[in-house]
C-alpha positions in Angstrom: 70.0 113.0 115.9 70.4 111.1 112.7 73.4 108.8 112.1 74.1 108.2 115.7 74.1 104.7 117.1 72.9 105.5 120.7 73.3 101.8 121.6 77.0 102.5 121.7 79.2 104.9 124.1 78.5 108.8 122.9 82.0 110.0 121.0 82.0 113.0 122.9 84.6 116.4 122.7 84.9 117.9 126.1 86.1 121.8 126.0 87.4 123.4 128.5 90.1 125.9 130.1 92.6 123.6 132.1 94.3 125.5 135.0 97.0 124.4 137.6 95.1 126.0 140.3 91.5 126.1 139.5 88.1 125.1 141.4 87.8 121.4 142.0 84.6 121.0 140.8 86.2 121.4 136.9 88.1 118.4 136.9 85.3 116.8 139.0 82.9 117.2 135.7 86.0 115.8 133.5 86.4 112.9 135.8 82.5 112.0 135.5 82.4 111.7 131.8 85.6 109.8 131.4 84.4 107.4 134.0 81.1 107.1 132.9 80.9 103.6 130.3 78.2 106.5 128.7 80.8 108.4 127.2 83.6 107.9 124.7 85.5 111.4 125.8 88.5 113.1 124.7 89.4 116.4 126.5 90.6 119.7 124.7 92.2 122.4 126.5 91.0 125.6 124.8 94.4 127.3 126.0 96.1 125.3 123.7 94.0 124.0 120.6 94.3 125.8 117.4 90.7 126.5 115.4 92.0 124.0 112.6 92.7 121.3 114.4 89.4 121.6 115.8 87.8 122.0 112.6 89.4 119.3 110.9 87.9 116.9 113.9 84.9 118.1 114.7 82.7 115.5 113.0 84.4 112.6 114.4 82.2 113.5 117.6 78.7 112.9 118.5 78.3 115.6 120.8 80.3 118.3 122.4 80.5 119.6 126.1 81.8 123.2 126.6 82.4 122.7 130.7 81.8 125.8 132.9 85.5 126.9 133.0 85.0 128.1 129.2 82.4 130.7 129.8 83.0 131.5 133.4 85.7 133.9 134.0 86.6 135.0 130.2 85.5 134.2 126.4 88.9 134.7 125.1 89.4 131.2 124.5 86.3 130.2 123.4 86.0 133.3 120.7 89.1 131.8 118.5 86.9 128.7 117.6 83.2 130.2 117.5 83.4 130.4 113.8 84.3 126.3 114.1 81.5 125.9 116.4 79.1 127.9 114.3 79.6 126.2 111.0 79.6 122.7 112.7 77.1 120.2 110.8 77.0 117.4 113.0 77.8 116.9 116.5 75.2 118.0 119.3 76.7 121.1 121.5 75.9 121.2 125.2 77.1 123.9 127.1 77.3 124.6 130.6 77.7 128.3 131.6 80.0 129.4 134.7 79.4 132.4 136.9 75.7 133.1 136.5 75.2 136.3 137.8 75.7 139.8 136.0 79.5 140.9 135.7 81.3 144.1 134.4 84.2 141.9 134.2 82.8 139.2 131.7 79.0 140.4 131.3 76.4 137.8 131.4 75.0 139.3 127.9 78.2 138.6 126.3 78.0 134.9 127.3 74.1 134.8 126.1 75.5 136.2 122.7 78.4 133.3 122.6 76.2 131.1 123.2 73.6 132.0 120.1 76.3 132.5 117.8 78.1 129.1 118.4 74.5 127.4 118.1 74.4 125.9 121.6 71.7 122.9 121.0 71.4 122.8 124.9 71.9 125.4 127.5 72.9 123.4 131.0 72.1 126.2 133.7 73.5 125.7 137.2 70.2 127.5 138.0 66.6 126.4 138.5 65.5 125.6 135.0 62.7 128.7 135.0 65.9 131.0 135.7 68.0 129.4 132.9 65.1 130.3 130.1 64.8 134.2 131.7 68.5 134.2 130.9 68.6 132.5 128.2 65.7 133.6 126.5 67.5 134.8 122.9 69.2 131.4 122.7 67.1 129.0 120.4 68.2 126.3 122.7 66.6 123.5 125.0 67.2 125.0 128.3 68.3 122.4 131.4 69.0 122.4 134.7 72.5 120.3 135.7 73.7 121.8 138.9 77.1 120.6 140.7 77.3 117.3 142.6 79.4 115.6 144.7 82.4 113.9 144.1 82.7 111.0 146.5 86.2 109.7 145.9 87.5 113.2 146.4 85.0 114.2 149.7 84.5 111.3 151.8 85.6 111.8 155.4 83.4 109.9 158.0 85.3 111.7 160.8 83.4 111.4 164.4 81.4 114.5 165.8 84.1 114.3 169.0 87.0 114.2 166.9 86.2 117.4 164.8 88.4 120.2 166.3 86.5 123.1 164.8 83.0 124.1 165.6 82.6 126.9 162.7 84.8 126.5 159.5 84.8 128.9 156.0 86.7 129.2 153.1 85.2 131.8 150.6 85.7 134.9 148.7 83.6 137.9 150.0 81.0 139.0 147.5 81.3 142.2 145.8 79.1 145.2 146.1 77.9 145.4 142.6 76.2 141.8 143.0 73.7 143.9 145.4 73.6 141.0 147.9 75.3 140.3 150.5 74.0 137.1 152.3 77.5 135.7 152.7 79.6 138.3 153.9 76.6 138.7 156.6 77.1 135.1 157.6 80.7 135.6 157.9 80.9 138.7 159.5 78.3 137.6 162.4 80.2 134.5 163.1 83.8 135.9 163.0 82.2 138.7 165.8 79.9 135.8 167.8 81.5 132.6 167.9 83.7 133.7 171.3 80.1 135.0 172.9 78.4 131.6 171.4 81.4 129.7 172.8 82.2 128.2 169.4 85.8 127.4 168.1 86.1 128.8 164.7 88.5 128.8 161.7 86.9 131.3 159.0 88.7 133.1 156.2 88.0 135.1 153.1 91.7 135.1 152.1 93.3 131.8 152.6 92.4 129.2 150.5 92.6 125.4 150.3 94.0 123.4 147.4 91.2 121.0 146.4 93.1 118.1 148.2 93.4 120.1 151.5 90.1 121.3 151.3 88.4 117.9 152.2 90.7 117.7 154.9 89.7 120.9 156.3 85.8 119.9 155.8 86.7 116.9 157.9 88.0 118.6 160.7 84.9 120.9 161.4 81.3 120.2 162.7 79.8 122.6 160.5 80.7 125.0 157.8 78.6 128.5 156.9 77.4 128.4 153.2 75.0 130.1 151.0 73.2 129.8 147.8 75.4 131.1 145.0 74.1 134.1 142.9 72.2 137.3 143.3 68.7 138.3 143.7 69.1 140.8 140.7 69.8 138.4 138.4 69.3 140.0 134.4 69.1 139.1 130.8 71.2 142.2 130.3 74.0 143.9 132.3 72.3 147.3 132.9 72.3 147.7 136.5 75.7 146.4 136.8 77.2 148.2 134.2 75.4 151.7 136.0 77.5 150.6 139.2 80.7 149.8 137.3 80.5 153.3 135.9 80.2 154.9 139.2 83.1 152.9 140.6 85.4 153.6 137.8 84.6 157.3 137.9 85.4 157.7 141.5 88.7 155.4 141.4 92.0 157.4 142.3 95.6 156.7 141.7 97.1 154.3 138.6 94.7 151.8 138.1 95.1 149.2 135.7 91.7 148.1 133.9 89.9 144.8 134.3 90.1 144.7 130.6 94.0 144.9 130.3 96.0 142.3 128.9 97.5 141.8 132.4 94.2 139.6 133.4 94.5 136.9 130.5 98.6 136.6 131.7 98.0 136.2 135.0 95.6 133.6 134.5 98.7 131.4 133.0 100.4 132.1 136.4 101.2 129.1 138.8 99.5 129.9 142.2 102.9 130.6 143.6 103.3 133.5 141.7 99.8 134.8 141.0 99.2 135.0 145.0 102.2 137.2 145.6 101.1 139.6 142.4 97.9 139.7 143.7 98.9 140.6 147.0 100.7 143.8 145.6 98.2 145.0 143.5 96.1 145.0 146.8 98.6 146.9 148.6 101.1 148.6 146.4 100.9 152.2 144.7 99.5 149.9 141.3 96.3 149.0 141.6 93.8 146.8 139.5 90.2 147.6 138.8 88.6 144.4 140.3 90.2 144.8 143.3 89.3 148.6 143.9 85.8 147.8 143.1 85.8 144.9 146.0 86.5 148.2 148.6 83.3 149.7 147.5 81.0 150.5 150.6 78.0 148.0 150.2 75.7 149.9 152.1 76.3 153.2 150.0 76.0 150.9 146.3 72.8 149.5 147.6 71.2 152.6 148.1 72.7 154.1 145.1 71.5 151.7 142.9 69.8 148.6 144.2 67.3 149.8 146.8 65.0 150.6 143.9 66.2 148.3 141.3 63.7 145.5 140.3 64.3 141.9 141.4 64.6 139.1 139.1 60.8 137.7 138.6 61.9 134.3 138.9 63.9 132.3 141.5 68.0 133.5 140.6 69.9 131.6 143.3 71.9 128.0 143.0 73.5 125.5 145.0 77.0 125.1 144.7 79.8 122.7 144.4 81.0 123.5 147.6 77.5 122.7 149.2 78.1 118.8 148.1 81.6 118.7 149.1 80.6 119.5 152.9 77.8 117.0 152.7 80.3 114.5 151.3 82.7 114.4 154.4 79.2 114.8 156.5 80.0 118.2 157.7 77.0 120.1 158.9 75.9 123.2 156.9 74.8 126.2 158.5 72.7 128.4 156.0 70.1 130.7 155.3 67.2 129.0 154.1 66.7 128.8 150.7 65.8 126.5 147.3 69.2 125.3 146.9 67.7 123.6 143.4 64.8 122.4 145.4 67.5 119.5 146.8 68.1 120.4 150.3 65.2 121.2 152.6 66.1 123.3 155.8 66.8 121.7 158.9 66.3 117.9 157.6 69.8 118.1 155.3 71.1 121.5 157.2 70.6 123.5 160.2 68.6 126.9 159.0 69.6 130.1 160.3 67.4 133.0 159.9 68.3 136.0 157.9 68.2 138.5 160.9 70.1 136.0 162.9 67.2 135.4 165.4 67.2 131.7 166.0 70.9 131.8 166.9 70.3 130.1 170.2 68.6 127.1 168.5 71.3 126.5 166.0 73.8 126.1 168.2 71.6 124.0 170.5 71.4 121.8 167.6 75.0 121.9 166.4 76.0 121.1 170.3 73.6 117.9 170.1 75.6 115.4 168.5 72.4 112.9 167.7 70.8 116.2 166.1 74.0 116.8 164.0 74.5 113.2 163.1 70.9 113.0 161.8 71.3 115.8 159.9 74.7 114.5 158.1 73.6 111.5 157.7 70.0 112.4 155.6 71.8 115.0 153.6 74.8 112.0 152.4 72.1 109.7 151.9 70.3 111.9 149.7 73.2 113.4 147.7 74.5 109.4 147.4 71.5 108.6 146.1 70.8 111.3 143.5 73.2 113.8 143.2 77.1 112.7 142.7 78.8 113.5 139.4 77.8 110.2 138.2 74.4 111.0 138.1 75.1 113.8 136.2 76.9 112.3 133.6 73.6 109.7 133.7 71.1 112.7 133.1 73.4 114.4 130.1 73.5 111.4 128.6 69.5 110.8 129.0 69.2 114.5 127.8 71.1 113.8 124.3 69.5 110.2 123.9 65.9 112.2 123.8 67.0 115.0 121.3 
């Protein structure tokens, strides 16, 4: 890029949405760039910035990094600055994409259109690069795979095996039926039902979530956690399949249901967790309902038979490693997971205990978990691998290398 001294720090503008109660990895990315000697950063919260202010300063930077939060759940805060980004002349724009799956609430096709409109130079996908190229084929951008990583300062417990009181732990939301994928739900349901028979203690919840600070402590108290790859086998550049599912669910709603496109959704984002949680509970249980929560009640088997059984799956591998996989590795907590690619980072029975999708090898899984030496070997191997190659500091270095190569 002409006019940039690559021997100095990269003058970087980070655009993000800063919530009081969101996933810890949002802050992990910001901290990684701020702490890196390769970048000179300024962070702007899209909830508070005015387009005219951004326009007057945008040429001061060499690189704009648009983080996952700005594209994940909503484009509402990116839309007001779309024209500013579209008309820029100088800064390279690297855009991360959050929630890379087809959703009726924030369509993937709308994200792709936005990335094209703002002339993203680099699209950083959490998926494998081949999946990113498939999804963002409409964009004239370089596609790179930059998955999540480990924050070793936040997730670093070294609690000995014998001091971990919980055999199996998990905190995760259930997958909604419109994904056409129930791997996460199946592994949750199986262990909730079978842990007692298997002689394992467990602390598994899909409703009670921890703050980022308490999440690390919980992991450090578990011998193993359940996890899966994130995403769906039915990933598509357009949202036609999920839109058909959504149309069906909308037509079959009963009672007073607030649309997921109402202004309420944006209002709730600004609420602190202490107010947000009671409101969510009321809308799940009360007479006034919210469309998103109603869709979660759909019967997966019914939706699968109606829409997904004969649908074409994604032609490339469309699942990805999750930030939670790295959190567990940081606390040396063993993971029990279905076999997968995990961005070609983790290897089955070397970095995690592999559980067959039909649970046919559960006896071997339990045996490995109860074998302290086996457990120790797996968690140590996973920890060594990640500390050597997959911390957020490594991701910052990767970003710099990509920028320098342009």
